[in-house]
Phi, psi and omega in degrees: 000127182286152179290148179296149180286147180291154178234002177237134186225145183287331181192181184297325181288340178291348174298347176292351172292339176279155182287355187269341187230160171213162178258124175240111185065242179253018185239140168272124185228160175293131185289331184207137182296344179296342179276357179238192354277172178232155169244119180265108185268013182214092176217162181224160166253191178297122181265139178226136177234153176077335174226166178290147181310129180247347177286139177283103184287352180255009181273132173261133178245162184295321181235165177244129179263090174291151179294327166270106187303148183296339179266008180278142175296146185234127178245114181284349185278352184235165175303141194302323184288352175291350178275349175291140168274169176301321179294322178299316182294322178295319179294320178298312181298322179293320183291325181271347179266245180299332179298337182290349179274352186244192183233035176229177178091190183297328185300335181297336181266359183268068189239168182297311180299323180292318177298315183291331175295316179293323176303314180297323183293323187245016171080028177270120180283321185214140174238134178268121179273132185238092175287161178227134185241147167268170181296326182221162174060025181227124183224041179297318184298308182297321180295317181289321178299318179293316183293328183270358181300135181089357179245025181291156179286134174232179178294333182257341188233137172287160183183203188241149173238117183257125172275164169262183175201138174225149175272135181305335181263007174290119181296342179256026189309305185291321178297316180292323177299316179295324177296321179290321176299319179297332178276353176115008181300135184252000180183190183222138176257131174235136182227090184305323185287328179273317181280350176057049176226127177298140183295343178258012177294147181303323180290325176293320178300325178296322178296314182299319181294322177297323178292321178299317179298325184266006180059042179252121174292153178247122169260112185247128173304129189229110173106153177287142178247358174069010171239002177273174177291165184299320180293316178298325179294321178294321181296329188258019174294139187298335181295345180272358188263338189295324180302318182299308185286331181284320185268355179234062184295341180281352182255131175274126180249117166275118176275101181299129181073007177056033181096358177052239183287354178242048183303323182303319181287324175297319177298321178298319179296320180294325179289329187271328187239129184288346181263016181252130176241135180265119175257127199259013182303137178089339185291149177290161177300317176302321179288324175300316179297320180295316179299316181294332179282324193247333185282156174305127191293339180267007182225046174229132182222160178269143171213156183249329191066032173302140007266015175298319182225153174296141182297335183293335185296309180293323178299315181301318181295319178295317180298318179294318184285345182249017177305128179086359180227079185296324181295316178295318179303314181295320178298311188288318182286329189222303197293321180298311180294320180299322179291311183295323182270000176058049177283147177293150179299142181282134179294000000 
């Protein structure tokens, strides 16, 4: 009988204690291509609010500054953000707050070339970019769609899938949505805790219905994560989500983080509604195992929440939880997302 795999690691490179990864030079890489490929349905670039993006999204830097630093200890037994120190959280808040108005800090490394380099290292075939918008003075979606043009996923090439984003209170919501679709948007990101709109608000419901008409899946941040503000935490309580999935059956909802700290309720929604997909970024290894045991097998997907976390963390949890079940591993890491997002078959 083989020894159980470790679940506590000194840093990101310590994941090489698992059979899935190894360290080559200064990089953590997938040890064997048989452990891939993966589709990461939850990633971000440098976010900017109130002014137009000023970070060069096409710049490659030597290192990547994840919000959970690569030298931080990692415990798979807890929700992922429990690995942040107080200092990490202060740095994160500064970078996403006033820091978002500038061109310094960790955000400078949250670029397309850096994301795609990490994708190559750990076997990610496609990453879904998820912009987030305010009602006015925010153009993350258009900026990311333009920057990612020409890097789409094909049968021969790995690449990016860029979603759009609109704020439910944007008076030009439908017009802007159509403009983003014309630019190549493949879905829509909604974030109740950041946009400060309850997911069951009438204006939010209008967005979901517009997405259903346009055959656009919605990836919605789902559940409190306990590091957001008090108002954002109230907005993202799971009891506010059922109206959306129940009244918009024509719209596919990816529940980002599978309900986060309220995973049990997210799991219940997936069992009850056929238009719900569970995206597992941030979940602990025990919760990943629970989701894989109980959720509909064709509606579970992998996500990383890059650049908050290294993409290898979520991949490792799926690989550990699917030991001995290659078919399930392939579905969760790749095939479910590839089917829903209509990716071309890999050559």
